[in-house]
Kinemage of the C-alpha trace (Angstrom):
@kinemage 1
@onewidth
@group {chain A} dominant
@subgroup {mainchain}
@vectorlist {calphas} color= white
{ca arg a 1} P -1.811 -230.389 -81.980
{ca ile a 2} L -3.679 -233.019 -79.968
{ca gly a 3} L -5.669 -233.109 -76.756
{ca lys a 4} L -7.820 -229.989 -77.208
{ca gly a 5} L -10.984 -231.906 -76.368
{ca ile a 6} L -9.738 -233.556 -73.201
{ca met a 7} L -8.128 -230.297 -71.999
{ca thr a 8} L -11.464 -228.516 -72.505
{ca val a 9} L -13.338 -231.219 -70.605
{ca leu a 10} L -10.875 -231.086 -67.719
{ca ala a 11} L -10.882 -227.277 -67.522
{ca leu a 12} L -14.696 -227.148 -67.278
{ca met a 13} L -15.074 -229.764 -64.557
{ca pro a 14} L -16.520 -228.607 -61.190
{ca thr a 15} L -13.295 -228.759 -59.167
{ca ile a 16} L -11.239 -226.734 -61.647
{ca leu a 17} L -13.950 -224.091 -62.136
{ca phe a 18} L -14.482 -223.866 -58.386
{ca gln a 19} L -10.756 -223.308 -57.805
{ca ala a 20} L -10.796 -220.536 -60.406
{ca ser a 21} L -13.719 -218.786 -58.697
{ca val a 22} L -12.367 -218.608 -55.131
{ca tyr a 23} L -9.329 -217.119 -53.403
{ca ser a 24} L -7.012 -220.024 -54.185
{ca tyr a 25} L -3.555 -220.380 -55.733
{ca asp a 26} L -4.592 -223.702 -57.332
{ca ala a 27} L -6.075 -221.825 -60.297
{ca thr a 28} L -2.684 -220.237 -61.014
{ca ala a 29} L -0.887 -223.583 -60.881
{ca asn a 30} L -3.516 -225.221 -63.100
{ca ala a 31} L -3.562 -222.442 -65.701
{ca phe a 32} L 0.201 -222.217 -66.181
{ca ala a 33} L 0.624 -225.997 -66.093
{ca phe a 34} L -2.030 -226.330 -68.829
{ca leu a 35} L -0.284 -223.621 -70.868
{ca ala a 36} L 3.089 -225.339 -70.496
{ca met a 37} L 1.670 -228.737 -71.446
{ca ser a 38} L -0.019 -227.376 -74.562
{ca tyr a 39} L 3.356 -226.149 -75.844
{ca leu a 40} L 5.171 -229.316 -74.788
{ca ile a 41} L 2.704 -231.743 -76.372
{ca thr a 42} L 2.783 -229.799 -79.635
{ca ala a 43} L 6.581 -229.912 -79.587
{ca ile a 44} L 6.584 -233.679 -79.042
{ca val a 45} L 4.063 -234.766 -81.684
{ca asp a 46} L 4.032 -232.063 -84.374
{ca lys a 47} L 6.788 -232.629 -86.927
{ca glu a 48} L 6.129 -229.264 -88.563
{ca asn a 49} L 6.483 -227.334 -85.314
{ca val a 50} L 9.880 -225.868 -84.439
{ca phe a 51} L 10.573 -225.898 -80.711
{ca asp a 52} L 12.482 -222.636 -80.494
{ca trp a 53} L 13.652 -220.491 -77.586
{ca lys a 54} L 10.320 -218.691 -77.305
{ca gln a 55} L 8.336 -221.920 -76.987
{ca cys a 56} L 10.881 -223.302 -74.523
{ca ala a 57} L 10.597 -220.117 -72.442
{ca val a 58} L 6.803 -220.449 -72.310
{ca phe a 59} L 7.043 -224.102 -71.257
{ca val a 60} L 9.733 -223.546 -68.623
{ca gly a 61} L 8.056 -220.361 -67.391
{ca gly a 62} L 4.709 -222.119 -67.004
{ca ile a 63} L 6.204 -224.971 -64.987
{ca ala a 64} L 8.285 -222.509 -62.956
{ca ile a 65} L 5.202 -220.492 -61.960
{ca ala a 66} L 3.298 -223.664 -61.098
{ca ser a 67} L 6.315 -224.777 -59.052
{ca cys a 68} L 6.198 -221.517 -57.095
{ca val a 69} L 2.789 -222.709 -55.898
{ca arg a 70} L 4.063 -226.233 -55.143
{ca ile a 71} L 7.733 -227.054 -55.603
{ca val a 72} L 6.837 -230.707 -56.227
{ca tyr a 73} L 5.809 -229.768 -59.792
{ca ala a 74} L 9.412 -228.861 -60.670
{ca pro a 75} L 10.299 -232.348 -62.075
{ca leu a 76} L 7.769 -231.743 -64.866
{ca ile a 77} L 10.466 -229.608 -66.537
{ca leu a 78} L 12.185 -232.906 -67.410
{ca leu a 79} L 9.367 -233.641 -69.866
{ca val a 80} L 11.241 -231.471 -72.363
{ca leu a 81} L 13.724 -234.355 -72.691
{ca phe a 82} L 11.142 -236.161 -74.844
{ca val a 83} L 10.949 -233.482 -77.511
{ca pro a 84} L 12.610 -235.123 -80.560
{ca lys a 85} L 15.953 -233.695 -81.613
{ca ala a 86} L 14.596 -233.006 -85.098
{ca his a 87} L 11.908 -230.690 -83.675
{ca phe a 88} L 14.434 -228.163 -82.307
{ca ser a 89} L 15.522 -225.197 -84.378
{ca ser a 90} L 19.107 -226.507 -84.436
{ca lys a 91} L 21.424 -229.081 -82.882
{ca arg a 92} L 22.983 -226.285 -80.848
{ca ala a 93} L 19.595 -225.275 -79.435
{ca trp a 94} L 18.845 -228.939 -78.658
{ca ala a 95} L 22.101 -229.340 -76.727
{ca ile a 96} L 21.844 -226.039 -74.835
{ca ile a 97} L 18.170 -226.395 -73.857
{ca lys a 98} L 18.334 -230.010 -72.720
{ca gly a 99} L 21.746 -229.642 -71.093
{ca gly a 100} L 20.720 -226.468 -69.304
{ca leu a 101} L 17.508 -227.942 -67.938
{ca leu a 102} L 19.309 -231.080 -66.798
{ca gly a 103} L 21.826 -228.856 -65.002
{ca val a 104} L 19.056 -226.914 -63.268
{ca cys a 105} L 17.389 -230.156 -62.171
{ca ala a 106} L 20.716 -231.497 -60.878
{ca ile a 107} L 21.235 -228.352 -58.779
{ca gly a 108} L 17.687 -228.691 -57.435
{ca ala a 109} L 18.282 -232.341 -56.550
{ca leu a 110} L 21.484 -231.440 -54.696
{ca gly a 111} L 19.569 -228.758 -52.805
{ca leu a 112} L 16.942 -231.277 -51.732
{ca leu a 113} L 19.677 -233.711 -50.689
{ca tyr a 114} L 21.293 -230.979 -48.587
{ca leu a 115} L 17.933 -230.180 -46.982
{ca ala a 116} L 17.357 -233.863 -46.192
{ca thr a 117} L 20.749 -234.221 -44.521
{ca his a 118} L 20.604 -230.883 -42.650
{ca ser a 119} L 17.008 -230.884 -41.441
{ca ala a 120} L 17.654 -231.371 -37.743
{ca gly a 121} L 15.143 -229.524 -35.615
{ca ile a 122} L 12.881 -228.472 -38.512
{ca glu a 123} L 9.229 -228.851 -37.596
{ca gly a 124} L 6.495 -229.679 -40.066
{ca asp a 125} L 3.115 -228.004 -40.456
{ca leu a 126} L 1.609 -228.116 -36.967
{ca arg a 127} L -1.854 -228.617 -38.468
{ca gly a 128} L -0.694 -232.195 -38.977
{ca gly a 129} L -0.203 -232.737 -35.249
{ca ala a 130} L 3.043 -234.019 -33.721
{ca val a 131} L 5.108 -233.661 -36.906
{ca ser a 132} L 8.829 -233.239 -37.466
{ca val a 133} L 10.538 -232.850 -40.837
{ca ser a 134} L 13.888 -234.096 -39.551
{ca gly a 135} L 12.299 -236.988 -37.661
{ca gln a 136} L 10.207 -238.064 -40.626
{ca ile a 137} L 13.113 -237.927 -43.076
{ca glu a 138} L 15.207 -239.970 -40.661
{ca tyr a 139} L 12.388 -242.511 -40.357
{ca ile a 140} L 12.093 -242.844 -44.148
{ca met a 141} L 15.853 -243.258 -44.585
{ca his a 142} L 15.985 -245.968 -41.911
{ca asn a 143} L 12.840 -247.756 -43.136
{ca pro a 144} L 12.793 -247.316 -46.938
{ca val a 145} L 11.088 -250.662 -47.667
{ca val a 146} L 8.346 -250.129 -45.089
{ca tyr a 147} L 7.695 -246.606 -46.331
{ca gly a 148} L 7.879 -247.630 -49.980
{ca lys a 149} L 5.268 -250.367 -49.536
{ca met a 150} L 2.931 -248.057 -47.637
{ca leu a 151} L 3.382 -245.325 -50.252
{ca leu a 152} L 2.618 -247.614 -53.194
{ca phe a 153} L -0.458 -249.056 -51.461
{ca his a 154} L -1.821 -245.559 -50.830
{ca met a 155} L -1.121 -244.454 -54.400
{ca trp a 156} L -2.870 -247.535 -55.782
{ca asp a 157} L -5.896 -247.175 -53.504
{ca trp a 158} L -6.451 -243.557 -54.571
{ca leu a 159} L -5.346 -243.864 -58.222
{ca gly a 160} L -8.792 -243.708 -59.792
{ca ala a 161} L -10.225 -241.153 -57.373
{ca tyr a 162} L -7.300 -238.757 -57.883
{ca thr a 163} L -7.157 -239.027 -61.687
{ca ile a 164} L -10.628 -239.466 -63.204
{ca gly a 165} L -12.923 -239.747 -60.193
{ca asn a 166} L -15.148 -237.451 -58.219
{ca asp a 167} L -12.425 -236.525 -55.705
{ca ala a 168} L -10.253 -234.959 -58.393
{ca leu a 169} L -12.878 -233.404 -60.664
{ca gly a 170} L -16.291 -233.199 -58.993
{ca gln a 171} L -15.716 -231.364 -55.717
{ca phe a 172} L -16.874 -227.948 -54.554
{ca ala a 173} L -14.505 -228.203 -51.569
{ca his a 174} L -16.392 -228.423 -48.267
{ca leu a 175} L -19.760 -227.687 -49.880
{ca arg a 176} L -20.463 -230.911 -51.701
{ca gly a 177} L -19.187 -233.307 -54.350
{ca phe a 178} L -20.835 -234.723 -57.449
{ca pro a 179} L -23.059 -237.509 -56.061
{ca phe a 180} L -22.630 -240.053 -58.876
{ca asn a 181} L -18.987 -241.105 -58.925
{ca phe a 182} L -19.470 -243.774 -61.614
{ca val a 183} L -20.820 -241.107 -64.008
{ca met a 184} L -17.578 -239.158 -63.657
{ca tyr a 185} L -15.564 -242.291 -64.437
{ca val a 186} L -17.656 -243.049 -67.527
{ca ile a 187} L -17.473 -239.496 -68.876
{ca met a 188} L -13.731 -239.138 -68.391
{ca leu a 189} L -12.911 -242.550 -69.857
{ca phe a 190} L -15.124 -241.729 -72.842
{ca phe a 191} L -13.256 -238.518 -73.629
{ca ile a 192} L -9.802 -239.941 -72.861
{ca phe a 193} L -10.252 -242.711 -75.443
{ca thr a 194} L -12.231 -240.740 -78.050
{ca asp a 195} L -10.188 -237.537 -78.235
{ca thr a 196} L -8.052 -239.201 -80.883
{ca ser a 197} L -5.822 -237.891 -83.657
{ca asp a 198} L -3.778 -239.063 -86.611
{ca val a 199} L -0.493 -238.755 -84.721
{ca asp a 200} L 0.972 -241.210 -82.278
{ca ile a 201} L 3.311 -240.820 -79.316
{ca lys a 202} L 6.255 -243.219 -79.451
{ca pro a 203} L 6.213 -246.048 -76.867
{ca leu a 204} L 9.511 -244.993 -75.256
{ca thr a 205} L 8.234 -241.436 -74.976
{ca arg a 206} L 5.083 -242.707 -73.241
{ca val a 207} L 7.194 -244.710 -70.795
{ca gly a 208} L 9.421 -241.714 -70.053
{ca ile a 209} L 6.499 -239.351 -69.512
{ca ala a 210} L 4.798 -241.928 -67.277
{ca ala a 211} L 8.003 -242.271 -65.220
{ca ile a 212} L 8.266 -238.505 -64.651
{ca leu a 213} L 4.582 -238.249 -63.725
{ca phe a 214} L 4.991 -241.182 -61.346
{ca gly a 215} L 8.025 -239.563 -59.745
{ca thr a 216} L 6.164 -236.260 -59.375
{ca ala a 217} L 3.226 -238.060 -57.752
{ca ile a 218} L 5.640 -239.743 -55.325
{ca gly a 219} L 6.978 -236.283 -54.490
{ca ile a 220} L 3.469 -235.004 -53.716
{ca trp a 221} L 2.655 -237.948 -51.438
{ca thr a 222} L 6.055 -237.882 -49.731
{ca ser a 223} L 5.942 -234.121 -49.088
{ca met a 224} L 2.633 -234.585 -47.291
{ca tyr a 225} L 4.114 -237.447 -45.280
{ca ile a 226} L 7.084 -235.321 -44.234
{ca phe a 227} L 5.258 -232.079 -43.420
{ca phe a 228} L 1.767 -233.193 -42.341
{ca thr a 229} L 2.087 -236.699 -40.889
{ca pro a 230} L 3.335 -237.721 -37.411
{ca val a 231} L 6.676 -239.535 -37.470
{ca gly a 232} L 6.333 -243.223 -38.353
{ca phe a 233} L 2.564 -243.035 -38.849
{ca ser a 234} L 1.116 -245.859 -40.947
{ca gly a 235} L -0.861 -243.478 -43.183
{ca ile a 236} L -0.218 -240.278 -45.147
{ca asn a 237} L -2.122 -237.181 -44.021
{ca gly a 238} L -2.891 -234.041 -45.979
{ca val a 239} L -2.966 -235.421 -49.548
{ca gln a 240} L -5.758 -233.892 -51.640
{ca ala a 241} L -6.856 -234.716 -55.161
{ca arg a 242} L -6.495 -231.096 -56.329
{ca tyr a 243} L -2.713 -231.397 -56.031
{ca phe a 244} L -2.658 -233.786 -58.997
{ca val a 245} L -4.626 -231.661 -61.506
{ca pro a 246} L -1.483 -230.247 -63.256
{ca leu a 247} L -0.406 -233.839 -63.966
{ca leu a 248} L -3.639 -234.938 -65.612
{ca ile a 249} L -3.215 -233.551 -69.161
{ca pro a 250} L 0.011 -235.490 -69.945
{ca leu a 251} L -1.402 -238.495 -68.080
{ca tyr a 252} L -4.572 -238.566 -70.190
{ca leu a 253} L -2.612 -238.183 -73.421
{ca leu a 254} L -0.590 -241.306 -72.646
{ca phe a 255} L -3.732 -243.166 -73.719
{ca asn a 256} L -4.126 -241.216 -76.959
{ca thr a 257} L -3.875 -243.572 -79.892
{ca lys a 258} L -4.471 -243.441 -83.625
{ca tyr a 259} L -5.810 -246.988 -83.532
{ca ile a 260} L -9.173 -245.895 -82.075
{ca gln a 261} L -11.399 -244.233 -84.662
{ca asn a 262} L -13.774 -241.484 -83.537
{ca asn a 263} L -16.463 -241.104 -86.214
{ca ile a 264} L -18.532 -238.557 -84.292
{ca pro a 265} L -18.741 -235.342 -86.389
{ca lys a 266} L -16.271 -232.772 -85.080
{ca arg a 267} L -18.953 -230.150 -84.427
{ca val a 268} L -21.003 -232.613 -82.387
{ca tyr a 269} L -17.968 -233.911 -80.506
{ca his a 270} L -16.771 -230.417 -79.613
{ca val a 271} L -20.233 -229.529 -78.317
{ca leu a 272} L -20.088 -232.657 -76.113
{ca cys a 273} L -16.656 -231.605 -74.804
{ca ile a 274} L -18.136 -228.305 -73.648
{ca met a 275} L -21.667 -229.241 -72.633
{ca leu a 276} L -21.170 -232.463 -70.645
{ca pro a 277} L -18.779 -231.017 -68.031
{ca leu a 278} L -20.819 -227.809 -67.853
{ca phe a 279} L -23.972 -229.881 -67.369
{ca ile a 280} L -22.343 -231.568 -64.365
{ca thr a 281} L -21.079 -228.256 -62.967
{ca ser a 282} L -24.350 -226.361 -63.441
{ca gly a 283} L -26.299 -229.290 -61.987
{ca met a 284} L -24.135 -229.214 -58.873
{ca met a 285} L -24.578 -225.447 -58.576
{ca phe a 286} L -28.373 -225.841 -58.787
{ca val a 287} L -28.354 -228.515 -56.084
{ca leu a 288} L -26.130 -226.400 -53.839
{ca met a 289} L -28.307 -223.318 -54.234
{ca thr a 290} L -31.387 -225.400 -53.482
{ca val a 291} L -29.846 -226.947 -50.365
{ca leu a 292} L -28.214 -223.772 -49.040
{ca ser a 293} L -31.368 -221.696 -49.531
{ca lys a 294} L -33.350 -223.933 -47.144
């Protein structure tokens, strides 16, 4: 119903296309997360759409498959809580779907709590050095304020780079990144604020979606701290911008508003949505072929 332009722009950016062209599970997570979000956003904003069992199954299935790649995406299932009651096929369906998903999330939370309290002797990924899951969890539980401050500082420092910057969208992994970071910022901000519609997301819904995205981002950062970072280290190792791509569609649409008028003809605007990201991607490919051929 909304967001087709910004989803197209995101899907054609260098990082996302690169992930889809190599032996990487990121493409699977991205594709099913995008599919799930397209159904969810329609269910939230389109009054004429009926969020039935089939649509719910597609949304939950998409998030479930993405979560098989990285379990930290599982909280995104809670976004279904912001589908208005009137958009369900019946009150019974509303109660069963929301109650069932809340129950699943509660079981998952209890499982994580059990893991945190019974993690003695579990090592982390040895690529991170002298790591210990049990030791790191114990450190966090004994120093929640210290860890919380460090976490928030890291998230703030990398906010732009991991959402609309070159790190998130303009990288061909170890080969090279898009050289003009400010251009990426300008292009993404342009499309985020011009891909407008005649519908509006309610303020409380925006706050709720933002809270779930924030919690999911905390989960990504914290998982890297537990599994990839030495115990008590003052930084967080292993975090990469590509981990946040499945969160970007709902994040971008938080800024969608009917109060900004886009008077660019639709045909012209849709051409821009396709050609600008492809221009960046093809330009990077040309530079890489030129450099690697020498």
